[in-house]
C-alpha positions as CSV (number, residue, x, y, z in Angstrom):
1,M,-31.3,1.6,-0.9
2,N,-29.5,5.0,-0.3
3,H,-27.9,5.8,-3.9
4,N,-26.2,9.0,-2.5
5,P,-23.9,7.8,0.6
6,S,-21.6,10.0,2.5
7,P,-18.3,9.1,0.6
8,M,-15.2,7.6,2.4
9,S,-11.8,6.7,1.7
10,W,-10.2,3.5,2.8
11,E,-8.0,5.5,5.2
12,T,-10.8,6.4,7.8
13,A,-10.5,7.7,11.5
14,D,-12.1,4.2,12.5
15,V,-9.0,2.1,12.2
16,H,-10.6,-1.0,13.5
17,R,-13.3,-1.0,11.0
18,Y,-10.7,-0.3,8.2
19,E,-8.6,-3.5,9.4
20,Q,-11.6,-5.7,9.6
21,S,-12.9,-4.7,6.2
22,I,-9.9,-4.4,4.0
23,A,-9.4,-8.0,3.8
24,L,-12.8,-8.6,2.6
25,K,-12.7,-5.9,0.2
26,I,-9.9,-7.1,-1.6
27,P,-9.8,-10.8,-3.1
28,G,-6.6,-12.3,-2.5
29,Y,-5.5,-9.7,0.3
30,S,-3.4,-11.8,2.3
31,H,-2.0,-13.6,-0.8
32,M,-0.8,-10.1,-2.0
33,H,1.1,-9.5,1.1
34,D,2.5,-13.0,1.1
35,L,4.0,-12.4,-2.5
36,M,5.3,-8.9,-1.3
37,E,7.3,-10.7,1.4
38,R,8.6,-13.3,-1.0
39,L,9.6,-11.1,-3.7
40,L,11.7,-8.9,-1.0
41,A,13.4,-11.9,0.5
42,A,14.2,-13.1,-3.0
43,S,15.9,-9.8,-3.9
44,F,18.5,-10.1,-1.4
45,A,21.6,-12.5,-1.6
46,D,22.2,-12.1,2.2
47,N,19.2,-11.6,4.3
48,N,21.0,-10.3,7.3
49,G,21.3,-6.6,7.7
50,I,18.7,-5.5,5.6
51,H,16.8,-2.3,6.2
52,I,13.5,-1.8,5.0
53,L,11.1,1.3,4.5
54,L,7.4,0.8,4.8
55,A,5.7,3.8,3.5
56,G,2.1,4.3,4.5
57,A,2.9,1.4,7.2
58,G,-0.1,2.4,9.7
59,G,-2.0,-0.7,10.9
60,G,1.2,-2.7,11.0
61,K,0.3,-5.6,8.7
62,E,3.3,-5.6,6.4
63,I,5.7,-4.6,9.3
64,A,4.5,-7.6,11.5
65,L,4.8,-10.1,8.5
66,L,8.3,-8.8,7.5
67,G,9.6,-8.7,11.1
68,S,8.2,-12.1,12.1
69,R,9.7,-13.7,9.0
70,H,13.2,-11.9,8.9
71,A,14.9,-11.8,12.3
72,G,17.8,-10.2,10.5
73,W,15.9,-7.2,9.2
74,T,15.1,-4.0,10.8
75,L,11.9,-1.9,9.6
76,T,11.2,1.7,9.6
77,G,7.7,2.7,9.2
78,V,6.1,6.2,8.4
79,D,2.5,7.3,8.2
80,P,1.0,10.6,9.1
81,S,-2.0,9.0,10.6
82,L,-1.6,8.7,14.3
83,P,-4.4,6.3,14.8
84,M,-3.1,4.1,12.2
85,L,0.5,4.2,14.0
86,Q,-1.3,3.3,17.3
87,L,-2.8,0.3,15.9
88,A,0.7,-0.7,14.3
89,E,2.2,-0.4,17.7
90,K,0.0,-2.9,19.1
91,R,0.4,-5.3,16.3
92,I,4.2,-5.1,16.5
93,A,4.2,-5.7,20.3
94,E,2.1,-8.8,19.9
95,A,4.4,-9.9,17.1
96,G,7.5,-9.3,19.8
97,I,9.6,-7.3,17.2
98,G,9.5,-4.0,18.8
99,S,13.2,-3.8,19.0
100,R,13.6,-3.9,15.3
101,V,11.0,-1.6,14.3
102,T,10.9,2.3,14.2
103,L,7.7,4.2,13.5
104,E,7.6,7.7,12.4
105,P,4.3,9.9,12.3
106,V,5.8,11.8,9.1
107,T,5.7,11.2,5.3
108,V,8.6,10.0,3.2
109,E,9.2,13.5,2.2
110,E,10.2,14.5,5.7
111,L,12.5,11.7,6.5
112,P,16.3,12.5,6.4
113,E,17.9,12.1,3.0
114,D,21.2,10.7,4.3
115,I,19.8,7.5,5.2
116,L,19.2,4.9,2.3
117,Y,17.3,2.0,2.7
118,D,17.7,-1.5,1.2
119,G,14.2,-1.8,0.0
120,A,10.5,-0.5,0.5
121,T,7.0,-1.1,0.5
122,S,4.2,1.1,-0.2
123,M,0.8,-0.8,0.0
124,L,-2.4,0.4,-0.6
125,M,-1.9,4.1,-0.3
126,L,-0.7,5.8,-3.5
127,H,-4.4,6.0,-4.6
128,F,-5.2,8.3,-1.4
129,L,-2.6,11.0,-2.7
130,Q,-4.8,13.7,-4.7
131,G,-3.3,14.7,-8.2
132,M,-0.2,13.3,-10.1
133,E,2.1,15.9,-8.6
134,A,1.4,14.8,-5.3
135,K,2.2,11.1,-6.5
136,R,5.3,12.0,-8.2
137,T,6.6,13.9,-5.2
138,F,5.9,11.0,-3.0
139,L,7.5,8.3,-5.6
140,T,10.5,10.6,-6.1
141,G,11.1,11.2,-2.4
142,L,10.8,7.3,-2.0
143,A,13.4,6.7,-4.8
144,A,15.8,9.2,-3.3
145,R,15.8,7.3,0.0
146,L,16.5,4.0,-1.6
147,K,19.8,2.3,-2.6
148,R,20.5,2.1,-6.2
149,G,19.1,-1.5,-7.1
150,A,16.8,-1.6,-4.1
151,P,13.5,-3.1,-4.8
152,L,10.0,-1.4,-4.4
153,I,6.8,-3.3,-3.7
154,I,4.0,-1.1,-4.5
155,A,0.1,-2.0,-4.6
156,A,-2.7,0.6,-5.3
157,V,-6.2,1.0,-6.6
158,N,-5.3,1.5,-10.5
159,A,-8.8,2.3,-12.3
160,D,-9.7,3.9,-15.4
161,L,-12.8,5.5,-14.4
162,R,-13.8,6.4,-18.1
163,S,-13.2,2.8,-19.4
164,P,-16.1,0.9,-20.8
165,A,-15.1,-1.9,-18.4
166,H,-15.4,0.2,-15.4
167,P,-19.1,-0.4,-14.7
168,I,-18.7,-4.3,-15.6
169,M,-15.7,-4.3,-13.0
170,M,-17.6,-2.6,-10.2
171,Q,-20.6,-4.6,-10.7
172,A,-18.2,-7.8,-10.2
173,W,-16.4,-6.2,-7.4
174,Q,-19.9,-5.3,-5.6
175,D,-20.8,-9.0,-6.1
176,H,-17.6,-10.2,-4.4
177,M,-17.8,-7.7,-1.6
178,L,-21.7,-8.3,-0.7
179,S,-20.8,-12.3,-1.0
180,V,-18.3,-12.3,1.6
181,G,-20.3,-10.0,4.2
182,V,-19.5,-6.4,3.3
183,L,-22.5,-4.4,4.1
184,P,-24.5,-2.7,1.2
185,E,-24.0,0.7,2.5
186,E,-20.4,0.2,3.2
187,W,-20.0,-0.9,-0.6
188,E,-21.7,2.4,-1.5
189,R,-19.5,4.4,0.5
190,F,-16.5,2.7,-1.0
191,A,-17.9,2.9,-4.7
192,A,-18.6,6.8,-4.0
193,S,-15.1,7.2,-2.8
194,L,-13.3,6.3,-6.0
195,G,-12.5,9.5,-7.6
196,R,-13.1,11.7,-4.8
197,E,-11.7,10.7,-1.6
198,S,-9.2,8.5,-3.6
199,D,-7.6,9.3,-6.9
200,P,-6.8,6.2,-8.7
201,I,-4.8,6.2,-12.0
202,C,-4.7,3.6,-14.7
203,S,-2.2,0.7,-14.9
204,E,-0.4,2.7,-17.8
205,E,-0.3,5.8,-16.0
206,M,1.3,3.9,-13.1
207,T,4.0,2.2,-15.0
208,Q,5.1,5.6,-16.6
209,L,4.9,7.3,-13.1
210,L,7.1,4.8,-11.6
211,T,9.6,5.0,-14.7
212,E,9.6,8.8,-14.4
213,C,10.3,8.8,-10.7
214,G,13.3,6.7,-11.0
215,F,12.5,3.1,-11.2
216,S,12.8,0.2,-13.8
217,H,12.1,-3.4,-14.5
218,I,8.5,-2.8,-13.4
219,T,6.6,-6.0,-13.1
220,R,2.9,-6.5,-12.2
221,Y,3.1,-9.4,-9.7
222,F,-0.7,-9.2,-8.4
223,G,-4.1,-8.0,-9.4
224,A,-7.7,-8.1,-8.1
225,F,-10.2,-6.3,-9.8
226,W,-8.8,-2.8,-9.8
227,V,-6.1,-3.4,-7.1
228,E,-2.6,-4.0,-8.6
229,G,0.7,-4.7,-6.9
230,Y,4.0,-4.0,-8.7
231,Y,7.7,-4.7,-8.3
232,A,10.2,-2.3,-9.2
233,I,13.8,-1.8,-8.8
234,R,15.5,1.7,-7.9
235,N,17.9,3.0,-10.9
């Protein structure tokens, strides 16, 4: 077995491979998204006229899910990855929700500051931002584009790579991935990417960072190995 694979991040140029493998890698992947939608829906007394910002929307899974379940919502998705946005466009067309969706090949920080959204999602992208300052800039920019009291659903790989639990978690995660059909070399590339192509932070740092960037009532709603999902409210 090759113990020195070429590391890769979950955001790859081969977007179709990403889409096919990500649901296998994360136990409860679809459940995590279903809970995301239900938390957002429960956050609004009136589900009409709601405008949601999706940060890191490439691929279109969250847009298709929210748009299909909520005919009264409009959705703006941002992602600097053009290949991922192209995949999102296809998924949006298949769902028949294109009239209510806007896709922008930009970062959150590049969005106009005079448009405030009713809620936002950021699913599985924070760990790709290198360094705490980049993460802080992203979350601060996200908070600045949300109305006060707006919900944020955010999921990321939150790992303490120095914890004694780390090798045990990784062994269990490897066993899971291989048991559901992830190839050994794919596992090795993923394992090598943690801390290199991706930059996970631990749960405590995640909570502190969200607090520093303008969010409160931070509640963990999902967990699978090192993947965590949180619900938070814009101050």
